[in-house]
C-alpha positions as CSV (number, residue, x, y, z in Angstrom):
1,M,0.0,0.0,0.0
2,Q,1.4,3.4,-1.0
3,I,2.0,6.0,1.7
4,P,-0.1,9.1,1.2
5,D,2.1,12.2,0.5
6,Q,-0.4,14.6,2.1
7,I,-3.1,15.2,4.6
8,E,-6.0,17.6,4.0
9,R,-8.5,19.0,6.4
10,E,-11.1,21.7,5.7
11,V,-13.4,23.6,8.0
12,L,-15.8,26.6,7.9
13,I,-15.1,29.0,10.8
14,D,-17.9,31.5,11.7
15,A,-15.6,34.5,11.7
16,P,-14.4,37.1,9.2
17,I,-11.2,36.3,7.3
18,E,-9.1,39.0,9.0
19,R,-9.9,37.4,12.4
20,V,-9.1,33.9,11.2
21,W,-5.9,35.1,9.6
22,A,-4.8,36.5,13.1
23,L,-5.7,33.1,14.7
24,I,-3.4,31.1,12.4
25,T,-0.5,33.6,12.2
26,E,-0.2,35.5,15.5
27,A,2.0,33.6,18.0
28,E,-0.3,34.4,21.0
29,H,-3.1,32.6,19.2
30,V,-1.1,29.7,17.7
31,G,0.3,29.1,21.2
32,A,-3.2,28.7,22.5
33,W,-4.9,26.4,19.9
34,F,-2.0,24.6,18.3
35,S,1.2,24.4,20.3
36,E,-0.3,24.8,23.8
37,A,3.1,25.5,25.5
38,G,3.6,28.6,23.3
39,A,4.7,29.8,19.9
40,E,7.1,32.4,18.4
41,S,7.1,33.5,14.8
42,D,8.8,35.9,12.5
43,L,5.9,36.4,10.0
44,R,7.8,36.7,6.8
45,S,9.1,34.2,4.2
46,G,12.2,32.6,5.6
47,G,11.3,33.7,9.1
48,A,11.9,31.5,12.1
49,M,9.1,29.8,14.1
50,R,9.3,28.0,17.4
51,L,6.4,25.7,18.4
52,S,6.2,24.2,21.8
53,W,4.1,21.5,23.4
54,E,4.0,20.2,27.0
55,E,4.1,16.6,25.9
56,H,6.5,16.8,22.9
57,G,8.8,19.7,23.6
58,S,9.7,22.3,21.0
59,I,10.6,22.4,17.4
60,E,12.2,25.0,15.2
61,A,10.1,25.6,12.0
62,R,10.5,28.0,9.1
63,V,7.9,30.3,7.5
64,E,7.7,29.6,3.8
65,R,4.9,31.8,2.4
66,V,2.9,34.7,3.8
67,E,0.1,36.1,1.6
68,P,-2.1,38.1,4.1
69,E,-5.6,36.8,4.6
70,R,-5.0,34.2,1.8
71,L,-2.2,31.7,2.5
72,F,0.2,30.9,5.3
73,A,2.8,28.1,5.0
74,F,5.5,26.8,7.2
75,R,7.9,23.9,7.1
76,W,8.5,21.8,10.2
77,P,11.0,19.0,10.8
78,L,10.6,15.6,12.5
79,F,10.8,16.1,16.3
80,G,14.3,16.5,17.6
81,E,15.7,17.5,14.2
82,T,16.7,20.7,12.5
83,I,15.1,21.4,9.1
84,A,17.1,19.7,6.4
85,Q,16.5,17.9,3.1
86,G,14.4,14.8,3.7
87,N,13.2,15.5,7.3
88,S,10.4,18.1,7.1
89,T,6.9,18.5,5.8
90,L,5.1,21.6,4.5
91,V,2.0,22.9,6.2
92,E,-0.2,25.3,4.3
93,F,-3.3,27.1,5.5
94,S,-5.5,28.5,2.7
95,L,-8.2,30.9,3.6
96,A,-11.3,31.9,1.5
97,P,-14.2,34.1,2.5
98,E,-17.6,32.4,2.5
99,G,-20.3,34.9,3.3
100,E,-19.6,36.1,6.8
101,A,-17.5,33.0,7.6
102,T,-14.1,31.8,6.4
103,R,-13.2,28.5,4.8
104,V,-9.9,27.2,6.0
105,K,-8.1,24.4,4.3
106,V,-5.0,22.8,5.9
107,V,-2.7,20.7,3.8
108,E,0.4,19.0,5.2
109,S,2.6,17.5,2.4
110,G,5.9,15.9,1.8
111,F,5.6,12.6,3.7
112,A,6.8,10.5,0.8
113,E,10.0,12.6,0.7
114,L,10.9,11.9,4.4
115,A,14.2,10.1,4.6
116,I,13.0,7.6,7.1
117,P,12.0,3.9,6.8
118,E,8.6,3.2,5.2
119,D,7.0,2.0,8.4
120,Q,8.0,5.3,10.1
121,Q,6.7,7.3,7.2
122,R,3.4,5.5,7.5
123,R,3.3,6.1,11.2
124,H,4.1,9.8,10.8
125,V,1.2,10.1,8.3
126,E,-1.2,8.3,10.6
127,E,-0.2,10.3,13.7
128,N,-0.4,13.6,11.9
129,T,-3.7,12.7,10.3
130,E,-5.1,12.2,13.8
131,G,-3.3,15.3,15.0
132,W,-4.8,17.6,12.4
133,K,-8.3,16.3,13.2
134,G,-7.8,17.5,16.7
135,E,-5.9,20.7,15.9
136,V,-8.5,21.9,13.4
137,G,-11.2,21.3,16.1
138,H,-9.1,23.3,18.5
139,L,-8.9,26.2,16.0
140,V,-12.7,26.3,15.7
141,E,-13.0,26.2,19.5
142,H,-10.4,29.0,19.8
143,A,-12.2,31.1,17.2
144,E,-15.5,30.8,19.2
145,R,-13.8,31.8,22.5
146,V,-11.7,34.9,21.4
147,T,-11.8,38.0,19.3
148,A,-8.6,38.6,17.4
């Protein structure tokens, strides 16, 4: 069975696009719904990101693309590693207005290019598939609780 190269999740958030943009790009929000132990981000292409979790520790990620209120992308490595060829995946958040709400599509890709054994690739896809189900839910809950 072939290992999927990407994970996709899509959700409609009952908030205007400028608010949703703030929720997925501003460190104070990212550190609340995604990496619960905090986040830091230099919001420009090539900028550094640090994502921290109580259970997993921290990782150093890199901002890849910033198109305000449309697209935010970052690359993150396997835990415990620094971004290098063959050890990271790309996470892209695409936003589109839908009436008063915002459609958010999250795509994580590059699993087939990870330089790890196939069983580890498969496990990484499975773990991140489950992870994004929860994280997208956390984003929706956070959007309902706060005003950006």
